[in-house]
PDB file of N, CA, C and O in Angstrom:
ATOM      1  N   MET A   1     157.866 -59.485 -31.415  1.00  0.00           N
ATOM      2  CA  MET A   1     158.627 -59.054 -32.070  1.00  0.00           C
ATOM      3  C   MET A   1     158.899 -57.309 -32.290  1.00  0.00           C
ATOM      4  O   MET A   1     159.664 -57.024 -33.211  1.00  0.00           O
ATOM      5  N   ASP A   2     158.351 -56.246 -31.549  1.00  0.00           N
ATOM      6  CA  ASP A   2     157.803 -55.304 -31.846  1.00  0.00           C
ATOM      7  C   ASP A   2     159.259 -54.611 -30.354  1.00  0.00           C
ATOM      8  O   ASP A   2     159.453 -53.425 -30.084  1.00  0.00           O
ATOM      9  N   ASP A   3     159.996 -55.837 -29.703  1.00  0.00           N
ATOM     10  CA  ASP A   3     160.498 -55.122 -28.860  1.00  0.00           C
ATOM     11  C   ASP A   3     162.497 -55.306 -29.329  1.00  0.00           C
ATOM     12  O   ASP A   3     163.551 -55.203 -28.701  1.00  0.00           O
ATOM     13  N   ILE A   4     162.212 -55.528 -30.347  1.00  0.00           N
ATOM     14  CA  ILE A   4     163.569 -55.461 -31.362  1.00  0.00           C
ATOM     15  C   ILE A   4     164.183 -54.024 -31.651  1.00  0.00           C
ATOM     16  O   ILE A   4     163.604 -53.157 -32.305  1.00  0.00           O
ATOM     17  N   PRO A   5     165.755 -53.863 -30.925  1.00  0.00           N
ATOM     18  CA  PRO A   5     165.570 -51.750 -31.564  1.00  0.00           C
ATOM     19  C   PRO A   5     165.873 -52.522 -33.084  1.00  0.00           C
ATOM     20  O   PRO A   5     166.325 -53.403 -33.815  1.00  0.00           O
ATOM     21  N   GLU A   6     165.227 -51.398 -32.807  1.00  0.00           N
ATOM     22  CA  GLU A   6     165.586 -51.049 -34.576  1.00  0.00           C
ATOM     23  C   GLU A   6     167.255 -50.414 -35.193  1.00  0.00           C
ATOM     24  O   GLU A   6     167.626 -50.149 -36.337  1.00  0.00           O
ATOM     25  N   THR A   7     168.071 -50.328 -33.679  1.00  0.00           N
ATOM     26  CA  THR A   7     169.411 -50.523 -34.529  1.00  0.00           C
ATOM     27  C   THR A   7     169.580 -51.760 -34.379  1.00  0.00           C
ATOM     28  O   THR A   7     170.016 -51.593 -35.518  1.00  0.00           O
ATOM     29  N   ASN A   8     169.671 -52.688 -34.178  1.00  0.00           N
ATOM     30  CA  ASN A   8     170.138 -54.128 -34.183  1.00  0.00           C
ATOM     31  C   ASN A   8     170.783 -54.272 -35.514  1.00  0.00           C
ATOM     32  O   ASN A   8     170.380 -55.273 -36.106  1.00  0.00           O
ATOM     33  N   PRO A   9     171.632 -53.597 -36.137  1.00  0.00           N
ATOM     34  CA  PRO A   9     172.480 -54.292 -37.582  1.00  0.00           C
ATOM     35  C   PRO A   9     171.639 -54.993 -38.845  1.00  0.00           C
ATOM     36  O   PRO A   9     171.488 -54.707 -40.033  1.00  0.00           O
ATOM     37  N   PHE A  10     171.012 -56.429 -37.665  1.00  0.00           N
ATOM     38  CA  PHE A  10     170.127 -57.691 -38.831  1.00  0.00           C
ATOM     39  C   PHE A  10     168.952 -57.102 -38.288  1.00  0.00           C
ATOM     40  O   PHE A  10     169.410 -57.563 -37.242  1.00  0.00           O
ATOM     41  N   SER A  11     168.275 -56.743 -38.076  1.00  0.00           N
ATOM     42  CA  SER A  11     167.442 -56.514 -38.259  1.00  0.00           C
ATOM     43  C   SER A  11     166.491 -56.212 -39.562  1.00  0.00           C
ATOM     44  O   SER A  11     165.368 -56.699 -39.697  1.00  0.00           O
ATOM     45  N   GLU A  12     167.269 -55.125 -40.715  1.00  0.00           N
ATOM     46  CA  GLU A  12     166.966 -55.990 -41.982  1.00  0.00           C
ATOM     47  C   GLU A  12     167.399 -56.791 -42.901  1.00  0.00           C
ATOM     48  O   GLU A  12     167.358 -56.612 -44.119  1.00  0.00           O
ATOM     49  N   VAL A  13     168.094 -58.269 -41.939  1.00  0.00           N
ATOM     50  CA  VAL A  13     168.233 -59.071 -43.307  1.00  0.00           C
ATOM     51  C   VAL A  13     167.221 -59.534 -43.792  1.00  0.00           C
ATOM     52  O   VAL A  13     166.218 -59.187 -43.167  1.00  0.00           O
ATOM     53  N   PRO A  14     167.015 -60.232 -44.717  1.00  0.00           N
ATOM     54  CA  PRO A  14     166.158 -61.252 -45.085  1.00  0.00           C
ATOM     55  C   PRO A  14     166.420 -62.760 -44.828  1.00  0.00           C
ATOM     56  O   PRO A  14     167.418 -63.158 -45.430  1.00  0.00           O
ATOM     57  N   ILE A  15     165.860 -63.585 -44.181  1.00  0.00           N
ATOM     58  CA  ILE A  15     165.854 -65.087 -43.654  1.00  0.00           C
ATOM     59  C   ILE A  15     164.783 -65.649 -43.986  1.00  0.00           C
ATOM     60  O   ILE A  15     163.655 -65.242 -43.709  1.00  0.00           O
ATOM     61  N   GLU A  16     165.211 -67.144 -44.932  1.00  0.00           N
ATOM     62  CA  GLU A  16     164.528 -67.655 -45.823  1.00  0.00           C
ATOM     63  C   GLU A  16     164.063 -69.179 -44.397  1.00  0.00           C
ATOM     64  O   GLU A  16     164.761 -70.050 -43.878  1.00  0.00           O
ATOM     65  N   VAL A  17     162.539 -68.792 -44.253  1.00  0.00           N
ATOM     66  CA  VAL A  17     161.794 -69.606 -43.576  1.00  0.00           C
ATOM     67  C   VAL A  17     161.457 -70.901 -44.522  1.00  0.00           C
ATOM     68  O   VAL A  17     161.071 -70.825 -45.688  1.00  0.00           O
ATOM     69  N   THR A  18     161.703 -72.209 -43.714  1.00  0.00           N
ATOM     70  CA  THR A  18     161.005 -73.128 -44.791  1.00  0.00           C
ATOM     71  C   THR A  18     159.975 -73.681 -43.895  1.00  0.00           C
ATOM     72  O   THR A  18     160.306 -73.855 -42.722  1.00  0.00           O
ATOM     73  N   ILE A  19     158.268 -74.114 -44.414  1.00  0.00           N
ATOM     74  CA  ILE A  19     156.936 -74.285 -44.367  1.00  0.00           C
ATOM     75  C   ILE A  19     157.180 -76.040 -44.110  1.00  0.00           C
ATOM     76  O   ILE A  19     157.672 -76.346 -45.197  1.00  0.00           O
ATOM     77  N   SER A  20     157.119 -77.200 -43.378  1.00  0.00           N
ATOM     78  CA  SER A  20     157.234 -78.161 -43.532  1.00  0.00           C
ATOM     79  C   SER A  20     155.575 -78.882 -44.083  1.00  0.00           C
ATOM     80  O   SER A  20     155.450 -77.749 -43.619  1.00  0.00           O
ATOM     81  N   VAL A  21     154.857 -79.245 -44.344  1.00  0.00           N
ATOM     82  CA  VAL A  21     153.584 -80.139 -44.177  1.00  0.00           C
ATOM     83  C   VAL A  21     153.692 -81.232 -44.153  1.00  0.00           C
ATOM     84  O   VAL A  21     152.750 -81.728 -43.535  1.00  0.00           O
ATOM     85  N   GLY A  22     154.563 -82.142 -44.613  1.00  0.00           N
ATOM     86  CA  GLY A  22     154.765 -83.662 -44.386  1.00  0.00           C
ATOM     87  C   GLY A  22     156.039 -84.408 -44.618  1.00  0.00           C
ATOM     88  O   GLY A  22     156.985 -83.710 -44.252  1.00  0.00           O
ATOM     89  N   ARG A  23     156.436 -85.623 -45.112  1.00  0.00           N
ATOM     90  CA  ARG A  23     157.260 -86.853 -45.277  1.00  0.00           C
ATOM     91  C   ARG A  23     157.269 -87.720 -45.884  1.00  0.00           C
ATOM     92  O   ARG A  23     157.552 -88.708 -45.205  1.00  0.00           O
ATOM     93  N   ALA A  24     157.129 -87.902 -46.722  1.00  0.00           N
ATOM     94  CA  ALA A  24     156.789 -89.109 -48.081  1.00  0.00           C
ATOM     95  C   ALA A  24     157.876 -90.233 -47.612  1.00  0.00           C
ATOM     96  O   ALA A  24     158.998 -89.732 -47.693  1.00  0.00           O
ATOM     97  N   ARG A  25     157.921 -91.418 -47.205  1.00  0.00           N
ATOM     98  CA  ARG A  25     159.175 -91.820 -47.387  1.00  0.00           C
ATOM     99  C   ARG A  25     158.643 -93.441 -48.166  1.00  0.00           C
ATOM    100  O   ARG A  25     158.269 -94.470 -47.603  1.00  0.00           O
ATOM    101  N   PRO A  26     158.763 -93.209 -49.306  1.00  0.00           N
ATOM    102  CA  PRO A  26     158.183 -94.324 -50.656  1.00  0.00           C
ATOM    103  C   PRO A  26     159.484 -95.020 -50.531  1.00  0.00           C
ATOM    104  O   PRO A  26     160.413 -94.530 -49.890  1.00  0.00           O
ATOM    105  N   LEU A  27     159.586 -96.629 -51.390  1.00  0.00           N
ATOM    106  CA  LEU A  27     160.933 -97.293 -51.674  1.00  0.00           C
ATOM    107  C   LEU A  27     161.101 -96.274 -53.155  1.00  0.00           C
ATOM    108  O   LEU A  27     160.371 -95.489 -53.760  1.00  0.00           O
ATOM    109  N   VAL A  28     162.547 -96.819 -53.319  1.00  0.00           N
ATOM    110  CA  VAL A  28     162.970 -96.459 -53.882  1.00  0.00           C
ATOM    111  C   VAL A  28     162.283 -97.070 -55.615  1.00  0.00           C
ATOM    112  O   VAL A  28     162.273 -96.463 -56.686  1.00  0.00           O
ATOM    113  N   ARG A  29     161.879 -98.188 -55.346  1.00  0.00           N
ATOM    114  CA  ARG A  29     161.753 -98.955 -56.668  1.00  0.00           C
ATOM    115  C   ARG A  29     160.024 -97.566 -57.184  1.00  0.00           C
ATOM    116  O   ARG A  29     159.639 -97.298 -58.322  1.00  0.00           O
ATOM    117  N   ASP A  30     159.587 -97.169 -56.175  1.00  0.00           N
ATOM    118  CA  ASP A  30     158.071 -96.612 -56.616  1.00  0.00           C
ATOM    119  C   ASP A  30     158.585 -95.097 -57.273  1.00  0.00           C
ATOM    120  O   ASP A  30     158.379 -94.583 -58.372  1.00  0.00           O
ATOM    121  N   LEU A  31     159.353 -94.635 -56.058  1.00  0.00           N
ATOM    122  CA  LEU A  31     160.221 -93.331 -56.575  1.00  0.00           C
ATOM    123  C   LEU A  31     160.047 -93.105 -58.011  1.00  0.00           C
ATOM    124  O   LEU A  31     159.284 -92.325 -58.582  1.00  0.00           O
ATOM    125  N   LEU A  32     161.395 -94.416 -58.763  1.00  0.00           N
ATOM    126  CA  LEU A  32     161.668 -94.430 -59.569  1.00  0.00           C
ATOM    127  C   LEU A  32     160.610 -94.616 -60.807  1.00  0.00           C
ATOM    128  O   LEU A  32     160.990 -94.371 -61.953  1.00  0.00           O
ATOM    129  N   ARG A  33     159.230 -95.068 -60.537  1.00  0.00           N
ATOM    130  CA  ARG A  33     157.774 -95.088 -60.954  1.00  0.00           C
ATOM    131  C   ARG A  33     156.863 -93.624 -61.325  1.00  0.00           C
ATOM    132  O   ARG A  33     155.973 -93.424 -62.151  1.00  0.00           O
ATOM    133  N   LEU A  34     157.576 -92.659 -60.240  1.00  0.00           N
ATOM    134  CA  LEU A  34     156.546 -91.078 -60.687  1.00  0.00           C
ATOM    135  C   LEU A  34     156.787 -91.079 -61.729  1.00  0.00           C
ATOM    136  O   LEU A  34     157.850 -91.211 -62.334  1.00  0.00           O
ATOM    137  N   SER A  35     155.060 -90.815 -62.250  1.00  0.00           N
ATOM    138  CA  SER A  35     155.321 -89.571 -63.480  1.00  0.00           C
ATOM    139  C   SER A  35     154.477 -88.731 -63.209  1.00  0.00           C
ATOM    140  O   SER A  35     153.925 -88.688 -62.109  1.00  0.00           O
ATOM    141  N   LYS A  36     154.193 -87.779 -64.342  1.00  0.00           N
ATOM    142  CA  LYS A  36     152.944 -86.527 -63.948  1.00  0.00           C
ATOM    143  C   LYS A  36     151.343 -87.026 -63.636  1.00  0.00           C
ATOM    144  O   LYS A  36     150.666 -87.963 -64.060  1.00  0.00           O
ATOM    145  N   ASP A  37     151.071 -85.853 -62.620  1.00  0.00           N
ATOM    146  CA  ASP A  37     149.651 -86.650 -61.665  1.00  0.00           C
ATOM    147  C   ASP A  37     149.914 -87.374 -61.373  1.00  0.00           C
ATOM    148  O   ASP A  37     148.945 -88.069 -61.677  1.00  0.00           O
ATOM    149  N   ALA A  38     151.057 -88.467 -60.575  1.00  0.00           N
ATOM    150  CA  ALA A  38     151.433 -89.159 -59.771  1.00  0.00           C
ATOM    151  C   ALA A  38     150.889 -88.594 -58.362  1.00  0.00           C
ATOM    152  O   ALA A  38     150.798 -87.366 -58.366  1.00  0.00           O
ATOM    153  N   VAL A  39     150.419 -89.364 -56.877  1.00  0.00           N
ATOM    154  CA  VAL A  39     150.463 -89.130 -56.131  1.00  0.00           C
ATOM    155  C   VAL A  39     151.007 -89.555 -54.602  1.00  0.00           C
ATOM    156  O   VAL A  39     151.147 -90.728 -54.258  1.00  0.00           O
ATOM    157  N   LEU A  40     151.226 -88.664 -53.938  1.00  0.00           N
ATOM    158  CA  LEU A  40     152.676 -88.799 -52.789  1.00  0.00           C
ATOM    159  C   LEU A  40     152.424 -88.819 -51.592  1.00  0.00           C
ATOM    160  O   LEU A  40     152.962 -87.968 -50.884  1.00  0.00           O
ATOM    161  N   GLN A  41     151.617 -89.703 -51.061  1.00  0.00           N
ATOM    162  CA  GLN A  41     151.152 -89.671 -49.846  1.00  0.00           C
ATOM    163  C   GLN A  41     151.854 -89.393 -48.683  1.00  0.00           C
ATOM    164  O   GLN A  41     152.933 -89.889 -48.356  1.00  0.00           O
ATOM    165  N   LEU A  42     151.214 -88.601 -48.092  1.00  0.00           N
ATOM    166  CA  LEU A  42     152.508 -87.892 -47.201  1.00  0.00           C
ATOM    167  C   LEU A  42     151.609 -88.056 -45.575  1.00  0.00           C
ATOM    168  O   LEU A  42     150.382 -88.117 -45.507  1.00  0.00           O
ATOM    169  N   ASP A  43     152.851 -88.121 -43.971  1.00  0.00           N
ATOM    170  CA  ASP A  43     152.542 -88.768 -43.419  1.00  0.00           C
ATOM    171  C   ASP A  43     151.531 -87.959 -42.051  1.00  0.00           C
ATOM    172  O   ASP A  43     151.468 -88.364 -40.890  1.00  0.00           O
ATOM    173  N   ARG A  44     150.733 -86.584 -42.709  1.00  0.00           N
ATOM    174  CA  ARG A  44     150.228 -85.850 -42.836  1.00  0.00           C
ATOM    175  C   ARG A  44     148.814 -86.043 -43.223  1.00  0.00           C
ATOM    176  O   ARG A  44     148.637 -86.597 -44.308  1.00  0.00           O
ATOM    177  N   ARG A  45     147.162 -85.486 -42.140  1.00  0.00           N
ATOM    178  CA  ARG A  45     146.821 -84.817 -42.570  1.00  0.00           C
ATOM    179  C   ARG A  45     146.309 -83.863 -43.227  1.00  0.00           C
ATOM    180  O   ARG A  45     147.131 -83.085 -42.743  1.00  0.00           O
ATOM    181  N   VAL A  46     145.419 -82.892 -44.201  1.00  0.00           N
ATOM    182  CA  VAL A  46     145.215 -81.441 -44.359  1.00  0.00           C
ATOM    183  C   VAL A  46     145.210 -80.690 -43.253  1.00  0.00           C
ATOM    184  O   VAL A  46     146.164 -79.947 -43.023  1.00  0.00           O
ATOM    185  N   ASP A  47     143.965 -80.785 -42.270  1.00  0.00           N
ATOM    186  CA  ASP A  47     144.558 -80.030 -41.479  1.00  0.00           C
ATOM    187  C   ASP A  47     145.514 -79.949 -39.878  1.00  0.00           C
ATOM    188  O   ASP A  47     145.439 -79.199 -38.905  1.00  0.00           O
ATOM    189  N   ASP A  48     146.313 -81.019 -40.196  1.00  0.00           N
ATOM    190  CA  ASP A  48     147.376 -80.831 -39.122  1.00  0.00           C
ATOM    191  C   ASP A  48     147.934 -80.009 -39.694  1.00  0.00           C
ATOM    192  O   ASP A  48     147.961 -79.612 -40.859  1.00  0.00           O
ATOM    193  N   PRO A  49     148.920 -79.479 -37.778  1.00  0.00           N
ATOM    194  CA  PRO A  49     149.445 -78.419 -37.902  1.00  0.00           C
ATOM    195  C   PRO A  49     150.931 -78.246 -38.980  1.00  0.00           C
ATOM    196  O   PRO A  49     151.383 -79.382 -39.120  1.00  0.00           O
ATOM    197  N   VAL A  50     151.628 -77.421 -39.603  1.00  0.00           N
ATOM    198  CA  VAL A  50     152.848 -77.264 -40.154  1.00  0.00           C
ATOM    199  C   VAL A  50     153.616 -77.050 -39.440  1.00  0.00           C
ATOM    200  O   VAL A  50     153.260 -76.503 -38.397  1.00  0.00           O
ATOM    201  N   ASP A  51     155.308 -77.429 -39.674  1.00  0.00           N
ATOM    202  CA  ASP A  51     155.957 -76.531 -38.773  1.00  0.00           C
ATOM    203  C   ASP A  51     157.302 -75.600 -39.972  1.00  0.00           C
ATOM    204  O   ASP A  51     157.694 -75.851 -41.112  1.00  0.00           O
ATOM    205  N   LEU A  52     157.589 -74.674 -39.124  1.00  0.00           N
ATOM    206  CA  LEU A  52     158.342 -73.439 -39.453  1.00  0.00           C
ATOM    207  C   LEU A  52     159.763 -73.908 -38.844  1.00  0.00           C
ATOM    208  O   LEU A  52     159.888 -74.289 -37.680  1.00  0.00           O
ATOM    209  N   TYR A  53     160.943 -73.823 -39.890  1.00  0.00           N
ATOM    210  CA  TYR A  53     162.345 -74.068 -39.429  1.00  0.00           C
ATOM    211  C   TYR A  53     162.984 -72.865 -40.503  1.00  0.00           C
ATOM    212  O   TYR A  53     162.778 -72.262 -41.557  1.00  0.00           O
ATOM    213  N   ILE A  54     164.070 -73.055 -39.170  1.00  0.00           N
ATOM    214  CA  ILE A  54     165.096 -71.901 -39.917  1.00  0.00           C
ATOM    215  C   ILE A  54     166.620 -72.635 -39.643  1.00  0.00           C
ATOM    216  O   ILE A  54     167.394 -72.737 -38.692  1.00  0.00           O
ATOM    217  N   GLY A  55     166.571 -73.039 -40.939  1.00  0.00           N
ATOM    218  CA  GLY A  55     167.820 -74.360 -41.421  1.00  0.00           C
ATOM    219  C   GLY A  55     166.977 -75.476 -40.294  1.00  0.00           C
ATOM    220  O   GLY A  55     165.778 -75.715 -40.147  1.00  0.00           O
ATOM    221  N   ASP A  56     168.000 -75.916 -39.723  1.00  0.00           N
ATOM    222  CA  ASP A  56     167.664 -77.795 -39.039  1.00  0.00           C
ATOM    223  C   ASP A  56     166.431 -77.185 -37.441  1.00  0.00           C
ATOM    224  O   ASP A  56     165.853 -77.995 -36.716  1.00  0.00           O
ATOM    225  N   ARG A  57     166.354 -75.937 -37.313  1.00  0.00           N
ATOM    226  CA  ARG A  57     166.110 -75.021 -35.714  1.00  0.00           C
ATOM    227  C   ARG A  57     164.367 -75.364 -35.953  1.00  0.00           C
ATOM    228  O   ARG A  57     163.888 -74.611 -36.801  1.00  0.00           O
ATOM    229  N   LEU A  58     163.521 -76.200 -35.451  1.00  0.00           N
ATOM    230  CA  LEU A  58     162.033 -75.626 -36.008  1.00  0.00           C
ATOM    231  C   LEU A  58     161.680 -74.443 -34.599  1.00  0.00           C
ATOM    232  O   LEU A  58     162.009 -74.503 -33.414  1.00  0.00           O
ATOM    233  N   ILE A  59     160.872 -73.404 -35.379  1.00  0.00           N
ATOM    234  CA  ILE A  59     160.940 -71.975 -34.743  1.00  0.00           C
ATOM    235  C   ILE A  59     159.013 -72.134 -34.770  1.00  0.00           C
ATOM    236  O   ILE A  59     158.606 -71.592 -33.742  1.00  0.00           O
ATOM    237  N   ALA A  60     158.369 -72.434 -35.223  1.00  0.00           N
ATOM    238  CA  ALA A  60     157.107 -72.359 -34.677  1.00  0.00           C
ATOM    239  C   ALA A  60     155.946 -73.255 -36.273  1.00  0.00           C
ATOM    240  O   ALA A  60     155.849 -73.634 -37.440  1.00  0.00           O
ATOM    241  N   ARG A  61     155.334 -73.052 -34.826  1.00  0.00           N
ATOM    242  CA  ARG A  61     154.015 -74.382 -36.084  1.00  0.00           C
ATOM    243  C   ARG A  61     152.868 -73.238 -35.888  1.00  0.00           C
ATOM    244  O   ARG A  61     152.687 -72.279 -35.138  1.00  0.00           O
ATOM    245  N   GLY A  62     152.012 -74.032 -37.264  1.00  0.00           N
ATOM    246  CA  GLY A  62     150.766 -73.537 -37.237  1.00  0.00           C
ATOM    247  C   GLY A  62     149.608 -73.661 -38.613  1.00  0.00           C
ATOM    248  O   GLY A  62     149.787 -74.707 -39.237  1.00  0.00           O
ATOM    249  N   GLU A  63     149.372 -73.477 -38.730  1.00  0.00           N
ATOM    250  CA  GLU A  63     147.879 -73.805 -39.390  1.00  0.00           C
ATOM    251  C   GLU A  63     148.097 -73.156 -41.037  1.00  0.00           C
ATOM    252  O   GLU A  63     148.387 -71.964 -41.137  1.00  0.00           O
ATOM    253  N   LEU A  64     147.951 -73.948 -42.206  1.00  0.00           N
ATOM    254  CA  LEU A  64     147.744 -73.266 -43.674  1.00  0.00           C
ATOM    255  C   LEU A  64     146.722 -72.569 -43.467  1.00  0.00           C
ATOM    256  O   LEU A  64     145.892 -72.789 -42.584  1.00  0.00           O
ATOM    257  N   THR A  65     146.697 -71.595 -44.334  1.00  0.00           N
ATOM    258  CA  THR A  65     145.240 -70.492 -44.585  1.00  0.00           C
ATOM    259  C   THR A  65     145.153 -70.029 -45.990  1.00  0.00           C
ATOM    260  O   THR A  65     146.189 -70.190 -46.635  1.00  0.00           O
ATOM    261  N   GLU A  66     144.071 -69.446 -46.660  1.00  0.00           N
ATOM    262  CA  GLU A  66     144.394 -68.668 -47.772  1.00  0.00           C
ATOM    263  C   GLU A  66     144.309 -67.391 -47.441  1.00  0.00           C
ATOM    264  O   GLU A  66     143.486 -67.216 -46.543  1.00  0.00           O
ATOM    265  N   LEU A  67     144.867 -66.367 -47.836  1.00  0.00           N
ATOM    266  CA  LEU A  67     144.764 -65.031 -48.094  1.00  0.00           C
ATOM    267  C   LEU A  67     143.620 -64.398 -48.455  1.00  0.00           C
ATOM    268  O   LEU A  67     143.947 -64.663 -49.612  1.00  0.00           O
ATOM    269  N   ASP A  68     142.824 -63.948 -48.554  1.00  0.00           N
ATOM    270  CA  ASP A  68     141.755 -62.762 -48.930  1.00  0.00           C
ATOM    271  C   ASP A  68     141.532 -61.451 -49.392  1.00  0.00           C
ATOM    272  O   ASP A  68     140.683 -61.015 -48.614  1.00  0.00           O
ATOM    273  N   GLY A  69     141.773 -60.666 -50.119  1.00  0.00           N
ATOM    274  CA  GLY A  69     141.711 -59.121 -50.780  1.00  0.00           C
ATOM    275  C   GLY A  69     142.298 -59.117 -51.386  1.00  0.00           C
ATOM    276  O   GLY A  69     142.237 -59.986 -52.256  1.00  0.00           O
ATOM    277  N   GLU A  70     143.177 -58.285 -51.407  1.00  0.00           N
ATOM    278  CA  GLU A  70     144.188 -57.766 -52.393  1.00  0.00           C
ATOM    279  C   GLU A  70     145.208 -59.163 -52.498  1.00  0.00           C
ATOM    280  O   GLU A  70     145.738 -59.051 -53.603  1.00  0.00           O
ATOM    281  N   HIS A  71     145.579 -60.081 -52.023  1.00  0.00           N
ATOM    282  CA  HIS A  71     146.183 -61.481 -51.847  1.00  0.00           C
ATOM    283  C   HIS A  71     145.254 -62.758 -52.229  1.00  0.00           C
ATOM    284  O   HIS A  71     145.637 -63.924 -52.325  1.00  0.00           O
ATOM    285  N   ALA A  72     144.146 -62.334 -52.392  1.00  0.00           N
ATOM    286  CA  ALA A  72     143.252 -63.626 -52.425  1.00  0.00           C
ATOM    287  C   ALA A  72     144.356 -64.670 -52.946  1.00  0.00           C
ATOM    288  O   ALA A  72     145.511 -64.525 -53.345  1.00  0.00           O
ATOM    289  N   GLY A  73     143.695 -65.549 -52.812  1.00  0.00           N
ATOM    290  CA  GLY A  73     144.779 -67.023 -53.022  1.00  0.00           C
ATOM    291  C   GLY A  73     146.191 -67.369 -52.423  1.00  0.00           C
ATOM    292  O   GLY A  73     146.731 -68.299 -51.822  1.00  0.00           O
ATOM    293  N   GLN A  74     146.373 -66.632 -52.711  1.00  0.00           N
ATOM    294  CA  GLN A  74     147.860 -66.706 -51.771  1.00  0.00           C
ATOM    295  C   GLN A  74     148.352 -67.641 -50.345  1.00  0.00           C
ATOM    296  O   GLN A  74     147.907 -67.291 -49.252  1.00  0.00           O
ATOM    297  N   LEU A  75     149.198 -68.720 -50.434  1.00  0.00           N
ATOM    298  CA  LEU A  75     148.399 -69.503 -49.686  1.00  0.00           C
ATOM    299  C   LEU A  75     149.703 -68.900 -47.887  1.00  0.00           C
ATOM    300  O   LEU A  75     150.789 -68.324 -47.820  1.00  0.00           O
ATOM    301  N   ALA A  76     149.184 -69.207 -47.311  1.00  0.00           N
ATOM    302  CA  ALA A  76     150.307 -68.401 -45.792  1.00  0.00           C
ATOM    303  C   ALA A  76     150.119 -69.255 -44.659  1.00  0.00           C
ATOM    304  O   ALA A  76     149.382 -70.175 -45.017  1.00  0.00           O
ATOM    305  N   VAL A  77     150.351 -69.340 -43.806  1.00  0.00           N
ATOM    306  CA  VAL A  77     150.659 -69.806 -42.288  1.00  0.00           C
ATOM    307  C   VAL A  77     150.486 -68.834 -40.860  1.00  0.00           C
ATOM    308  O   VAL A  77     151.294 -67.981 -40.492  1.00  0.00           O
ATOM    309  N   ARG A  78     149.214 -69.207 -40.178  1.00  0.00           N
ATOM    310  CA  ARG A  78     148.441 -68.369 -39.309  1.00  0.00           C
ATOM    311  C   ARG A  78     149.733 -69.778 -37.906  1.00  0.00           C
ATOM    312  O   ARG A  78     149.760 -70.982 -37.654  1.00  0.00           O
ATOM    313  N   LEU A  79     150.596 -68.367 -37.415  1.00  0.00           N
ATOM    314  CA  LEU A  79     150.999 -68.912 -36.282  1.00  0.00           C
ATOM    315  C   LEU A  79     149.938 -69.258 -35.052  1.00  0.00           C
ATOM    316  O   LEU A  79     149.015 -68.574 -34.608  1.00  0.00           O
ATOM    317  N   THR A  80     150.470 -70.731 -34.623  1.00  0.00           N
ATOM    318  CA  THR A  80     149.899 -70.812 -33.257  1.00  0.00           C
ATOM    319  C   THR A  80     150.733 -71.243 -32.216  1.00  0.00           C
ATOM    320  O   THR A  80     150.395 -70.726 -31.151  1.00  0.00           O
ATOM    321  N   GLU A  81     151.885 -72.144 -32.104  1.00  0.00           N
ATOM    322  CA  GLU A  81     152.897 -72.014 -31.764  1.00  0.00           C
ATOM    323  C   GLU A  81     154.212 -71.439 -31.533  1.00  0.00           C
ATOM    324  O   GLU A  81     154.446 -72.438 -30.852  1.00  0.00           O
ATOM    325  N   VAL A  82     155.246 -70.802 -31.459  1.00  0.00           N
ATOM    326  CA  VAL A  82     156.116 -70.006 -31.580  1.00  0.00           C
ATOM    327  C   VAL A  82     157.387 -70.085 -30.194  1.00  0.00           C
ATOM    328  O   VAL A  82     157.104 -69.543 -29.126  1.00  0.00           O
ATOM    329  N   ALA A  83     158.388 -70.612 -30.323  1.00  0.00           N
ATOM    330  CA  ALA A  83     159.211 -71.073 -29.861  1.00  0.00           C
ATOM    331  C   ALA A  83     160.079 -69.362 -29.505  1.00  0.00           C
ATOM    332  O   ALA A  83     160.161 -68.301 -30.124  1.00  0.00           O
ATOM    333  N   ASN A  84     160.662 -69.943 -28.012  1.00  0.00           N
ATOM    334  CA  ASN A  84     161.224 -68.435 -27.736  1.00  0.00           C
ATOM    335  C   ASN A  84     162.476 -68.704 -28.526  1.00  0.00           C
ATOM    336  O   ASN A  84     162.957 -69.783 -28.870  1.00  0.00           O
ATOM    337  N   LEU A  85     162.864 -67.557 -28.720  1.00  0.00           N
ATOM    338  CA  LEU A  85     163.725 -67.440 -30.014  1.00  0.00           C
ATOM    339  C   LEU A  85     164.533 -65.989 -28.709  1.00  0.00           C
ATOM    340  O   LEU A  85     164.890 -65.062 -29.436  1.00  0.00           O
ATOM    341  N   ARG A  86     164.749 -65.751 -27.681  1.00  0.00           N
ATOM    342  CA  ARG A  86     165.655 -64.764 -27.325  1.00  0.00           C
ATOM    343  C   ARG A  86     166.795 -65.340 -27.312  1.00  0.00           C
ATOM    344  O   ARG A  86     167.637 -64.445 -27.390  1.00  0.00           O
ATOM    345  N   GLY A  87     167.510 -66.798 -27.230  1.00  0.00           N
ATOM    346  CA  GLY A  87     169.013 -67.019 -27.340  1.00  0.00           C
ATOM    347  C   GLY A  87     169.183 -66.429 -28.739  1.00  0.00           C
ATOM    348  O   GLY A  87     170.291 -66.083 -29.150  1.00  0.00           O
ATOM    349  N   GLY A  88     168.312 -66.343 -29.303  1.00  0.00           N
ATOM    350  CA  GLY A  88     168.828 -66.286 -31.117  1.00  0.00           C
ATOM    351  C   GLY A  88     168.201 -67.759 -31.911  1.00  0.00           C
ATOM    352  O   GLY A  88     167.382 -68.600 -31.540  1.00  0.00           O
ATOM    353  N   LEU A  89     168.836 -67.637 -32.891  1.00  0.00           N
ATOM    354  CA  LEU A  89     168.349 -68.734 -33.940  1.00  0.00           C
ATOM    355  C   LEU A  89     168.983 -69.693 -33.585  1.00  0.00           C
ATOM    356  O   LEU A  89     168.867 -70.765 -34.179  1.00  0.00           O
TER     357      LEU A  89
END
């Protein structure tokens, strides 16, 4: 990302990245029964990679990690795969 020219007018625009940790597919009747402390099982395991999306476009994969130091306890993603974004988002 260091090779993006500073003169690019879009380089300072913030963009939302969605991190997907998994999906659940409960039946409607089970969804209607959910209450506080209910557990909704996902289709992934704790150590499985997470997917990073901008809109509907998959841009990267990574693993969840917890930051140390000044940001101790903050959840973060360590990227393990990154899509080629040269053609744009």
